[in-house]
N, C-alpha and C positions, 0 to 999 in steps of 0.2 A: 723128594722123598724119601719121608722116613720108612721105613717096616710096616707099621701103622695103618699109617696113611694110603698106602699102596694096598693094605688090604682092605682096608675100608673101601677106597675105589672101588674094587675088586665087587664084594658086595653090594658094595651102589647098581656097580653094570649089573650083577647077575639079577636083581632082584624088578630092577629097573626093565629087567626084559620080560622077565615071567609076567610083572604083572601090565606090563604093555602089550605082551600078546592074551593075553588072556582078556584083557579092559580093550578090545579095539572097535572100530567100527566104519565099515567099507565108507569110502566116495567113490567118485567118481572115475577120480586116475588113482590110488593109490586105497590108504585108514590112517586113520587117528588112531591117538593110544594117548597115552599116562605119561609118554617116555618125556617128558620135559620137566616133570617132578621129580624126578634121579636129576636130571643139570643144572634145575634151580639148583638144590642141596648140594651136590656138589661143588656149583662154584660158587656158590654163598660162605660152604665151612670150608671149604682146604682152596680157594681161586683160583685162578683162569688156569693155570695147568691140569689140576682135577676136573675143571669144567668142562676142557677142551675135551682130556681121554671121556669123560664119563657120555660127554655128550657124542664124541663123535666114535668110541665104537657101540653103545649103545645101536645108537641109529644101524650100523652100520651090520651088526650081527643082529637087529629085530628085523630086519627088514632079511635078512638070508633065511633066517627061519620062517618065519609070515609069509614069504613066496615068493617074495621081491626084490628079486635081485636085479632087476633093473634101477631103482633107486638106490645100492644099497653105498653106492660109494658117491652117491649126489646128498647122502642121510650123512658119510662119515665127516665132509667138506660144512654141511650148513652147519647142523646140531652140534658140530666141533666147532666152528666156529662161533655159534650160539652161545655155548660154555663160555668159552676164551672169552669172550665183553662181558658176560654175564660178572663171570671172578672177577675181571680187570675192574670194572667199574664199584662190583662190592666190598675188594682187599684195603680197609682203615677210611673208608672214605666218607665224607658230609652222608646224610637220608635225600635228598636230591641229586648228587650224585649218583648214588646207588637207584634210587626211582628209575632215573634215567640209562644207568646200566642195563636194567630187567626192562624196559622199554625197548633199548636196541638192541638187549638179543634177541626179545622176543620177534622185531620188526625182520631179523635178520632172517627168522625160521619161517615164516607166512613170507617176505620178498624170496627167499631163496627156492622156495616150494614153487612157489607162482613160476619162477625163471623155468623149474628145471623140470616143474608139468608138462610147461610150451612148447619148450624142447621137443620133451619126450613123443609130446604128443604131432608135433610135427613132424618128427622124422619116423614114425610109425604109420600119420596119416597119409603119406605118400605124394606123387607129384601135386597132388590137386590139392591140397592144404596148404596155403600161406600163412606164411609167420605170424600175418596178423588173425587169422581165423585162431591158427593155434592159443595161440597169448588170450587171446578172448576167452576160449574154450580153460585154458586153465584156471581162470578165475573162480570157474566153481569150484576149487578150492578152501581157494581162501579164506571163509567167513567156518569152514571150519579148523581151520588151520590156528583161523585167532581166537576162537572155540578152547584149542586143546593147551596155547598158551597157557590165557587165562583160570583153567582147569591147573594145569601144572602148577601155576605161578601160583595161590592159592591151598591145595593140597599138598607143596610146599611148605607153606605157610604155617598151618597145621600141623605138618608132621614134624618140624625144624625143633622147635619148641621142646618138647619132651627126648630129640633127639640131640642136642647141644650136650648134657651129662656127660651120653654114650658116646657121643665123635670125639673129642677134647682129648 
């Protein structure tokens, strides 16, 4: 990556953390935020490496600052993978492939957090909670995570147009 891209990536991560921290809504197992907006922007404009970095670092640091350290490493992996997938499918591809990449990236986030949330519920539920019960309870956040992806996607579309001149 060039120095300009690294600088823009660092600024994207910083802005994304601040916006996500300020505009977060609690859920039964954590919170939803605007973190997807920066991931989409980074991945669309700079490809899979930037999507991975913005997604992983933003998710990790946001959970640290917001007081959810149990989620930090899950967020690093889930949002990082999401950003990489979105970036991979959006670099000089057809519209259909880009749509598929955005869908797969969002699906990765939703399924990843369902699995991670179920695991955390199972671990903290003690010996009386079955894995099936934890997986069922983990479904409570799926709707909120779908909304988070959709809102982040729409905001990224709106913000990306004026940013194109500045980012390139």
